[in-house]
N, C-alpha and C positions, 0 to 999 in steps of 0.2 A: 430547509428537511427535503429528503427524497426519498419514497417509500417504496419498497420492492418485492420483487419475486421470482424467485428461477423464472418465472415466464417471460418477464421482463425486467429480467436483468441485463442484458445487453442496452435496453433502451437507459435504463438508468447509469449503465458505464455511459454512456457517450453523454450522456445530460448533466453528471459528474465533470468529464472531461471538459465540456463547454464551459459552464460557472466557472475552473479553475483556471482559464483564463493562462497565462505565463506561469504558473506556476507547478511546480515540478516535483513537490518535495511532500510527503502525505505520511505522515504516521497515525496507523489504523488502530484505534483502540476498541475495545470489545470482549465480551466472554468468551470462552473455549465452549469453537461448533457454533461462533452465530453469523459466519460467514464472511469472514474477513478473506482467504484464502479465494474461495471461490467469487467475490468480489477482484478482485486482484486479475485473476482471470480471466475476467469477463474486460477490466481495461487494458491488459495486454491486447486480448482478440479485439478491441475495438481499435486499438492503435496498429493492429496488423500482425503482430507478432505472430509467427509461423511455428510449427512446433507446441510441446507440450508444456505449459505453464503449470509447475508444482511448487508447493510448499516447501523452503529450503532448511526445516526444522535441524537440519545433522547439516548441514553444509553450511549455515546463517547466512547467506547470501547465493543467488541464482543471477546467472545476466540472459536475458534473453534480447536477440537483436531485429529491428524493425526498420523497415524505409533502404534509404540506402546503406547509411553507417550509425543510423541511432540505436541507442541501446535503453533497454529497463534493466533494475536493477532493484531487486526485490530481494529485502529481507527479513529473517524470522527471528527475532530476538529469544524465543522461549526458552532457552535451554542454555542462557548468559546464565553466569554463577554471580560474575563481579562484571560492571557496567565497563570496567577497563577493559574487557578481552574484547570490545568491540573496536577498539581503536587499533589491536593486532593486526583487524581487518584491513585495512588502511581507509575506512569509513569516509575520513575528512577528503581523500581523495574519490570517493563515490558520488559523494554530496556536491563536492566541486566540479563534477565533470559536465553538469548542464543537462544529464539525460533524467529520465523520470527515475526518482527513486522510490518506492512502497514500502514500509517499515510496519508488519507486525510485530505485537510485542514491545510497543517503543519504552513501555513502562520502565523496562529492562533495563534500558540503559539510555535513560533521558539527558544524561551530561554528554554522552556524546553525539546527540544529533543536533543542527543547526538551528538556531535562534528564530528563523523563519518558516521553520517547518509548519507546515500546514496538519493540524489535529482535528482527528476524523474519527467521530466515535459511530458504530454500529450497534443496534440493540435492537433483541425480537422484539415483537408486540406479540397481543395475545390471541392475533388473527393467523401470526405462522410466520407474518409480513416480516421484513426489516424494515428500519426506518436507518438513513445515513444522513449522519448530519454534523454542521460542526463543532470544535471546539473550540476554536479559532479559525477566522476569515474567512472562508472560501463560501460556504452555502448560506 
C-alpha cells in the first residue's frame, strides 16, 4: 500500500512505477473524486509526458507521448453505457501495443480489459490522504 496526499503525490507515483516493474496496464478503481485522474497525471509526469494531461471523460481515451516514441493511453469509461462500446474504440490494439494503459472506471467495461491488467484501488482516508493499493498483483 502507498499512502499519499497532494504534497507527496509525485513521490508516490515514482514508488508506484518502481513497484510495477514491467507491468504497463492498470485499472484504477475508486469513488468519484477520490483522485484517480490526479494520480494518473502524476504518473504521466513521472514518465516524462510533456503537456497537459486531462481526463478523457468525453473522448474516452487520450494519448500522451513521452520519450522518443513511447505512448501512454489514458482511458475513462465513466460514460460507457454498454461494455461493447469499448471494443469500438479499438481497445485491444491499445492494450496490445505494449505501452502504458491507465483505465479509470474499469468496472464499466471489465469484459474488454486484458486478463492480466493490474487492478488498483484508491481510497480516501479519514485524514484526507489517499491509500493506493492493489486488488491484484503489484503493491
